N, C-alpha and C positions, 0 to 999 in steps of 0.2 A: 503493498500500502504505501501510498505517496500521497503526501501531503503537502500543496502548494500553498504558500501564504505570499500574499505581493502587496503592496499599496492599500488595491480595492478588493483585493479579492482572493478568495478562499478557493483552491478546487481538492476535490479529492478523488485521485484513479488509483484502480486496484486491478491488475493485472496478473500475468502467471509468472515467474520464476526468471523469464528469458526479457520479459518485458513486452513482449512482443504483441502478444495477443490482451487487448484490454476487455474485462470483463464488466466492467463500471468506473462512471464518472460523474462526479456532479459538480457544479461550480454556483458560486453563492460572490454575490455585490457584499460587500460589508464598508464600512463606514471608517475612514482614517484612525478614528480614536476607539474602535472596536478593541473590548477590552480581549485579557487572554482568557478569562472563564467562558467569557463571552463564545470565543473560538473554537476551546474545548466543549460546550457543551453542542455548539453547531457538529462538532466533530460525532462526539457521542449520539447524538441524537439521529447521526444520517446511520451508521452503522448496525447491524444487527448483532447483540448482546452474543452469539455461541462462534461468531464466526473470530477463528483466528491466524493470523500472518507469521510467515519465515520471515517477513523482513519489514520494517516499519523508517519510512525516510523523512525528514522535513524537508522541503526544499523551502530554501529564503530567494523569495524576488522579491527584496526589496533593494533600496538602492545605498545603505552604509555597506560596501565593500572598496576595499583596493587591490588592485593587480600588480602582484611585482614578480619580475625575473628569478627563477629560482635562486641565480646565484648572488641575489642580497637577499635573501628571504633569511630573518633572523627569527627563532622561536618565541624568545625571551621579548624581543624588540615591535612586537603582531600588535600588543594595546596602544601601546604610545602611535604606530602608525597609525590606528583607524583613529583616534580619537584624533590625530594632528589634523587629519582630512574631516572628518566629518563631527566632530566634536563630542563631549560626553554628557549631553542633558540627558540621554537615557538611558538608564542600567543596562548596559548588555554584556554577555558572556561571548566574547572574541571566540572564534573558529577558523579552521585555515585547512582549505583544500589542495591539493597539489595537482595540477595539471599539464599533466608529464607529458603530452603529445604537445604541449607547445611551450613545455620549460617554466612552467607560469605556476606561482601560487595566489589564490584567491582570501583575502583575509575579509573575515565578514562578521559581524555582530547581531548577536539573536538575542532580543529582548529576555531578561533572565526569568523573569515571572512565568512569561510562555513558554520557556523549554521547561523550567522546573515542575510547572504543570503536566505537560504533553512527557515529561520521561517519567512521569509519577505513574500515568497509567499506563503507559506502551516503553517498557525497560528497556526494551529492543531499541528503542528509536535511535536512527543515526541521522545527521545534521548534515546537509550541503546547501553549499549557494546556487542558482539558477545555471550562472555563468558555467561552471562547470560540467555539468551535460551536454550545456549549448556547444560550448566552444568542442568538446569530445564528438558529438555529433556532427561537429561543421570539419573536424579534420576527420571524421571517417567518410565524411561524404563531399570532400573536396572536390572542385571542379579545378582540374588545375591547367587547364587549355583556357580558362577565365583569366583577363589580364588583371579585370579587377571582378570583384564579389563585393554585394550590399545585402544583408541580411534586416529586414525589420521585420519586429516580432510586436504584435498588437496586444494590448491590456489595457483596462478600464482606466484612462486618463494618461497612459504614456504607453512608451514603447520603447525595445531594446532595438541598438544599432551596432552590427557588428561588420565591419570590414578588411576585405586581405585584398591583399595584391598577391597575384600567384598564389603561394602557397606561402606566403608568411601575415600573420594578425595584423592589422596597424589599430585598429580600435575597437573596445565595447563599451557601451555608455548606455546608461536609461535616459531618458526628454520625457518631458513632463509636457503635457500638450491639451488644449481646449476646445480648439478649431483646426478644419483641415490645413489652414494659412500656417497654424505654429506649426505642422508637421512638416509643409512643405519647406517652411525658413531653419529647420533643422537640418532637414537632406542635404538643403544647396549649400547651408556652413559648411554638412561635410565634404560637399563638392568641394567648395573652395579650397580648403583646408587640405583634403587629400590629394586636388585636382584630378576628379571623377573625369574622364569621357562620354559624355551621355548617350553617344552612338555608340560606345564600345561596353560600358561597365554592364553587368548583370545584377538584377534588382531581384529578389527571392521576398515574396511578403507573403505572412505567416496569420495569424491570431485572431482576434475578433476584431477584424474589419469589414464591411460590405463594399463587395463589386459593385455597387449601382449605387456608393455614395462617391462625395468630394474629394476626400482623400486617395482613391482608386485612379479616378477623374484624374488629378492635378497630378499625379507620379508619372501616369502616364501622357498626359501632356508635354512633361520636361524630360523624359528618359523615355528610349528606345525602345530596351528590352527590360521591363517587369512583368513578373511572370507568379503567380501564385505557390505556392511549397503543399502539397494536399497531404494527408495522412491516409492511411487506414483504417475505416470507419469502424467504429466501434460495433463488436459484436454484438447479434440480435438489436440491432439499434431502430429504432421508430423516431428519432432526430430529426427535424424539418432545418435543424442547423446545417450549413456548409462543412464539409470534413475540415478546410483550412483552419474552421475555428479553432479547433482541437490540435492542431497538427504541433504547437509549441510545450501541451502538457505530455502528449501521448510522446514524444521524445526522449522524456527524461528517461523515465524507464529502465528505457533499452541504453541508457548511458551512464548508470551509476551504479 
């Protein structure tokens, strides 16, 4: 089972051990001030009481993280590094993921009260930042023929951009938005900073984005190669949502 907590969402994904067969998925919009007790209550009310899991993973999909090259990573300095970038207003327990495919360490903070509550109810809980499986997935599916590749993963109120040149990682970052103009502003800024060729860059879009909406239309108006990253549909699902809505969530169990 994967519990993913973002800025304004909670997602629960249940799969087999390989992560390739998804049996259950639920998505909840939550307020930014949703308490740890409220989050635990949602999780408990969603699961059947007699169900057991061989592995339970908490995916931290919030923006309090720092990526460091492995060669400068120091375990004793993780707290200082995280607080230097994001401050210390929220009491957090610092975690570190090692993404060996890219020789990167992801340092991130999990709200201490939330982590303690979840670990009390799920002692086998593992904690990973979303960036870790996302970058592992990108490494496995890298299009080495594309000179420039940009992945945009959309969630309520923000999106995550991953930019690659050939097989080199250049950027991973959360961006907040309210309108399509905000999204276009951030993407064009990435284009200016990293010299994107609008006729060559391959842009893959997934997550909660409407193919009939303004964001999709504006991306296609400014870039030549924009495509949807689809995923395998949920088994026995009667969902009316397009499969690309689930892509960022369903890739996680296969890469943790």
